C-alpha positions, 0 to 999 in steps of 0.5 A: 048422637054421634051415630045420627050425625054419620047417618046423614053422610051415609044417605046417598043422594040421587044427583043428575048431572044432566046439562040444561039446554036452553032454547036461543032467544032470537029477540034477545040475540038481536037486542044484544047485537044491536046494543053491541053495534051501538056501543061499537059506534059510540066507541068509534065516534069517541075515539075519532073525536079524541084523535082529532082533539090530539091532532089539533093539539099537536098542530098547535105545538108544531105552529108554535115551534115554526113561529119561534124558528121564524122569528129567529130566522128573521133575527138572523136576516136583520143582522145579515142585512145590517152586516151587508149594509155596513160592508157596502158603506162608502167610507169603509170601501174608501178606507180599505182602498187607501190602507190595505190596497195602497190606492190614492185619492184622485186629484181634481185634474185626474178625473175624466168624465164620460158622457153617456152615448145614446143609440142612434134612432132607427130609420123612419121606415123599413124596407121589406122585400116581398116575393 
């Protein structure tokens, strides 16, 4: 029995390692290229759509941030406008003039009323010299 098993290994098999050369199928080649082209176009369309979507989302975040900044600036503007109105109040100006600057309130006889002077009327007709 042992001798039969070694006999199988002793047989020399004739194996030819010639490379198989196949002819290029032009129809399959064109089909492969067209499928690749269609796939590339589809990938480009999907990538463009995704890019547009993400840009839309990014612009939404920017608009939200700008609206918050605008609301904050509007609050500052209202606060400053209120402060200006408070500083321009005649009662406050009078109090500062009397206390800090040492001014006194005018008496009824100290006030002088100035009348508004109107400009003279232009002459009715202007004289123009001609040559």
